C-alpha positions as CSV (number, residue, x, y, z in Angstrom):
1,M,99.1,231.8,203.5
2,S,98.4,232.5,199.9
3,K,94.9,232.0,198.4
4,V,93.6,230.1,195.3
5,R,90.9,230.9,193.2
6,L,89.0,228.6,190.8
7,L,86.7,230.0,188.1
8,V,84.0,227.6,187.0
9,G,81.8,228.1,184.1
10,T,78.9,225.6,183.7
11,R,75.6,225.2,181.7
12,K,73.8,226.6,184.6
13,G,75.7,229.6,185.6
14,A,79.3,230.8,186.8
15,F,80.9,229.9,190.1
16,V,84.0,231.3,191.9
17,L,85.6,228.9,194.2
18,T,88.2,230.2,196.7
19,S,90.5,228.1,199.3
20,D,93.9,228.4,200.9
21,E,97.0,226.7,199.5
22,K,96.0,223.3,200.9
23,R,92.9,223.2,198.9
24,K,91.1,221.2,201.4
25,D,87.9,223.4,202.3
26,W,86.4,225.4,199.5
27,K,84.1,228.6,199.7
28,V,81.6,228.5,196.7
29,D,80.2,231.7,195.4
30,G,77.4,231.4,192.9
31,P,75.8,230.8,190.7
32,H,76.1,233.8,188.8
33,F,74.0,234.3,185.7
34,A,71.9,231.3,186.8
35,G,70.5,229.3,183.9
36,W,72.8,230.6,181.4
37,E,75.7,228.8,179.7
38,I,79.1,230.0,180.7
39,Y,81.6,228.9,178.0
40,H,84.7,230.5,179.7
41,M,85.9,232.6,182.3
42,K,89.4,234.2,182.9
43,G,91.2,236.7,185.3
44,S,93.5,239.4,184.2
45,P,97.3,238.7,185.1
46,V,97.5,242.4,185.6
47,D,94.7,242.9,188.0
48,Q,93.4,240.0,190.0
49,D,90.1,241.6,190.4
50,R,89.4,242.0,186.8
51,L,87.5,239.0,185.4
52,Y,85.7,238.2,182.2
53,A,83.0,235.9,181.3
54,S,81.3,234.5,178.3
55,Q,77.4,234.1,178.9
56,T,75.5,232.6,175.9
57,S,72.1,231.2,175.3
58,A,71.0,229.4,172.1
59,W,67.9,231.5,172.5
60,F,69.1,234.8,173.7
61,G,72.5,234.9,172.2
62,Q,76.0,236.1,173.4
63,I,76.7,238.5,176.3
64,I,80.1,239.7,177.7
65,Q,80.3,240.0,181.4
66,R,83.1,241.8,183.4
67,S,83.8,242.1,187.0
68,D,86.2,244.6,188.8
69,D,85.8,243.1,192.3
70,G,86.9,239.4,191.7
71,G,83.3,238.1,190.9
72,K,81.3,239.8,193.5
73,T,79.5,242.0,191.2
74,W,79.3,242.1,187.3
75,D,78.4,244.4,184.6
76,T,78.2,244.2,180.7
77,P,80.8,246.5,179.7
78,G,78.9,247.6,176.5
79,G,75.7,248.7,178.3
80,G,72.7,246.6,179.2
81,P,71.7,244.2,179.4
82,T,68.9,245.4,177.3
83,T,67.0,243.6,174.5
84,S,65.9,244.2,171.1
85,P,62.0,244.0,170.0
86,Q,62.9,240.5,169.0
87,G,64.1,239.5,172.6
88,M,68.0,239.4,171.5
89,P,70.8,241.1,173.8
90,M,71.7,244.6,172.7
91,G,75.1,246.5,173.6
92,E,78.4,246.9,172.2
93,S,79.9,244.1,174.0
94,N,77.9,241.7,172.3
95,K,78.6,242.9,168.8
96,F,81.1,240.5,166.9
97,V,81.1,241.2,163.4
98,Y,83.5,239.8,160.8
99,D,85.6,241.9,158.9
100,G,84.6,242.5,155.3
101,V,82.9,239.6,153.4
102,P,82.7,236.6,155.8
103,G,83.2,233.9,153.1
104,T,82.6,230.2,153.5
105,H,84.3,227.2,155.0
106,Q,83.5,223.6,154.7
107,W,80.5,222.0,156.1
108,Y,79.6,218.6,157.6
109,D,78.6,217.2,154.1
110,G,81.7,218.7,152.4
111,T,79.8,221.6,150.9
112,Q,80.7,225.3,151.6
113,H,78.8,227.1,154.2
114,P,78.8,230.8,155.3
115,W,80.7,232.0,158.2
116,E,78.1,232.8,161.1
117,F,78.7,234.1,164.5
118,K,77.3,231.9,167.3
119,R,79.1,232.5,170.6
120,V,82.5,233.2,172.4
121,W,84.3,230.1,173.4
122,H,87.4,231.6,175.1
123,L,88.5,234.9,176.6
124,E,92.2,235.7,177.0
125,P,93.2,238.9,178.8
126,S,96.4,240.4,177.6
127,L,99.6,240.1,179.9
128,D,100.1,243.7,180.3
129,D,96.9,245.8,180.0
130,R,93.7,244.6,182.0
131,D,91.5,246.2,179.4
132,H,93.1,244.5,176.5
133,V,91.4,240.9,175.9
134,Y,91.1,238.5,173.0
135,A,88.0,236.3,172.3
136,G,88.1,233.2,170.2
137,V,84.7,232.6,168.8
138,E,82.4,230.1,166.7
139,D,82.4,230.2,163.6
140,A,86.0,230.3,164.2
141,A,87.7,233.6,164.3
142,L,89.9,235.7,166.7
143,F,88.8,239.0,168.0
144,E,90.2,241.6,170.4
145,S,89.0,244.5,172.6
146,K,91.2,247.2,173.9
147,D,88.5,249.0,176.0
148,G,87.7,246.0,178.6
149,G,85.2,244.3,176.4
150,K,82.9,247.3,175.4
151,S,83.5,246.9,171.6
152,W,85.5,244.1,169.5
153,Q,87.4,244.0,166.3
154,E,88.3,241.0,164.4
155,L,91.8,239.9,163.6
156,S,90.9,238.8,160.2
157,G,94.2,237.6,158.9
158,L,93.4,234.3,160.6
159,R,90.0,233.7,159.2
160,K,91.3,234.8,155.7
161,H,94.1,232.6,155.7
162,D,94.4,230.5,152.5
163,T,93.1,227.4,154.2
164,G,90.0,228.9,155.5
165,P,87.6,227.4,153.2
166,K,89.0,223.8,154.3
167,W,88.1,224.2,157.9
168,Q,85.1,222.4,159.2
169,P,83.2,222.0,162.3
170,G,83.9,219.3,164.8
171,A,80.9,217.8,166.7
172,G,80.7,220.8,169.0
173,G,80.9,223.2,166.3
174,M,83.8,225.2,164.3
175,C,85.2,226.7,167.6
176,L,88.2,228.7,168.1
177,H,88.6,227.4,171.8
178,T,92.2,228.1,172.8
179,I,94.3,231.2,172.9
180,L,97.9,231.3,174.1
181,L,100.1,234.4,174.6
182,D,103.8,234.2,174.6
183,P,105.0,235.9,177.7
184,K,108.6,236.3,176.1
185,D,107.3,237.6,172.6
186,R,104.3,239.8,172.9
187,Q,103.8,239.6,168.9
188,R,103.6,235.6,169.2
189,I,100.2,234.2,169.7
190,F,98.9,230.5,169.4
191,I,95.4,229.3,168.7
192,A,93.8,226.1,168.2
193,I,90.5,225.4,166.3
194,S,88.4,222.5,166.1
195,A,88.2,221.0,163.4
196,A,91.2,222.9,161.8
197,G,94.1,222.7,164.0
198,A,96.7,224.9,165.7
199,F,97.9,228.1,164.2
200,R,100.6,230.8,165.1
201,T,101.2,234.5,164.4
202,D,104.5,236.2,165.0
203,D,103.3,239.8,164.1
204,G,100.5,240.2,166.5
205,G,97.9,238.7,164.5
206,K,98.4,240.2,161.0
207,T,99.5,236.9,159.5
208,W,99.2,233.3,160.6
209,K,100.8,230.0,159.7
210,P,99.3,226.6,160.3
211,I,101.6,224.5,162.9
212,N,100.3,221.0,162.3
213,R,103.3,219.4,161.0
214,G,103.5,216.0,162.6
215,L,100.0,215.5,163.5
216,H,98.2,212.4,162.1
217,S,94.6,211.9,162.1
218,Q,93.8,208.6,160.8
219,Y,90.1,208.9,159.5
220,M,90.9,212.2,157.6
221,P,91.1,211.5,153.7
222,D,94.9,213.0,154.1
223,P,95.8,211.8,157.7
224,I,98.8,214.3,157.5
225,A,97.0,217.3,155.9
226,E,97.9,220.8,156.7
227,V,94.7,221.5,158.3
228,G,91.6,219.7,159.3
229,H,92.7,218.0,162.5
230,C,90.3,218.1,165.4
231,V,92.4,219.7,168.0
232,H,90.7,219.8,171.6
233,R,93.3,221.9,173.5
234,I,96.9,223.2,173.5
235,A,98.9,224.5,176.3
236,M,102.2,226.3,177.0
237,H,104.9,225.1,179.3
238,P,105.2,228.1,182.1
239,S,108.8,228.8,181.7
240,R,109.5,227.5,178.1
241,P,106.9,229.2,175.8
242,N,108.5,227.3,172.7
243,T,107.2,223.8,174.4
244,L,103.6,223.3,173.8
245,F,101.5,220.4,174.4
246,M,98.3,219.2,172.6
247,Q,95.3,216.9,173.3
248,K,93.4,215.9,170.0
249,H,91.6,212.9,168.6
250,W,93.8,209.9,169.2
251,D,97.0,211.6,170.6
252,V,98.8,213.7,173.3
253,M,101.2,215.5,171.4
254,R,104.3,217.9,172.3
255,S,106.3,220.3,170.4
256,D,109.6,221.9,171.4
257,N,110.0,224.4,168.7
258,A,106.6,226.3,168.7
259,G,105.0,223.9,166.4
260,S,107.5,225.1,163.6
261,R,108.0,223.2,160.4
262,A,111.1,221.1,160.2
263,R,114.4,222.6,158.6
264,A,115.1,221.2,154.9
265,G,116.6,218.0,155.2
266,D,115.0,216.9,158.6
267,D,112.0,215.3,157.2
268,L,111.9,211.5,157.9
269,R,109.4,209.0,156.6
270,R,106.8,208.5,159.4
271,A,107.7,204.9,159.6
272,D,111.2,206.0,160.6
273,Q,109.9,208.4,162.9
274,E,108.0,205.8,164.8
275,R,110.9,203.3,164.6
276,L,113.4,205.8,166.0
277,G,111.0,207.8,168.3
278,T,111.9,211.0,166.8
279,F,109.7,213.6,165.4
280,P,111.9,216.4,164.0
281,A,109.0,218.2,162.4
282,G,106.6,220.4,164.7
283,W,104.8,217.8,167.0
284,Q,105.8,214.5,168.5
285,T,103.9,211.8,170.3
286,A,104.2,212.5,174.1
287,G,105.8,209.8,176.1
288,L,106.2,206.8,173.6
289,P,106.6,206.4,170.1
290,Q,103.1,205.8,168.6
291,S,104.0,202.1,167.5
292,E,105.0,201.0,171.0
293,R,101.9,203.1,172.2
294,R,99.6,201.1,170.1
295,K,101.0,197.8,171.3
296,R,100.3,198.9,175.0
297,M,96.9,200.4,174.3
298,G,94.2,198.8,176.4
299,R,96.9,197.1,178.6
300,T,98.8,200.0,180.4
301,H,98.9,203.6,180.9
302,Q,102.3,205.6,181.0
303,R,102.4,208.9,182.9
304,F,104.3,211.5,180.8
305,A,106.2,214.1,182.9
306,A,107.4,217.3,181.1
307,T,111.1,217.9,181.6
């Protein structure tokens, strides 16, 4: 009988839950790192015993934790944990330094604000090397480690995108909270930022493009702007990586073309898109046309099943 493992990060520590395939009875191991906020935990698809965890504190800062025995024991791959005279964590695994001049992004009041590292929101181990792992951080940027989390380098092409100065924090901060790796194209990576939107690279992180065509955020000055959308999460279809699902403010969306822009001649007025229920450009409302969904809002809920 196969086993199921669930990794749980909370504001009071990390837990590893295990069960059989019936998922009726669970064994709970933890809390690990009691009293610390655990923003994310993820296991390597190459080695099921290799786990990564983001341990963070507003007081003590950021620590990367790693396990090689499925969560029984943990260590900080960069050494430590030791502290500076000021009480801050030290160690290579905790150093996330922006490449070059960090620059500025938009702040809550519309002014420009410098990029400042705060914490790691997401850890995504690579699909073919247990020591290769990506990290999505706040303020939004993408880092990678090729030595099991000991040291980190920024893939700065994302943060240095032309739209970067227009990115702004959502209620929880300006965080890169989702990283998706395409199993059929190792050069393709999808990420999502609150509140900037979704982006894609097709060259391993050197260059990036916004993939927000079709999104509509009604309280933005420009509801269909290229960036600025508060995307909460994106997910990939397990066997069709070009099919993506998105949850953002007001909408659950789907793209069947990896979020790509429409081809020339495919662009329809939004009113026609809603009337016809077709969204050829990038993302479409999952399940019902938006006009029909608004009519039913508050009265019924429709289950959307992927096909």
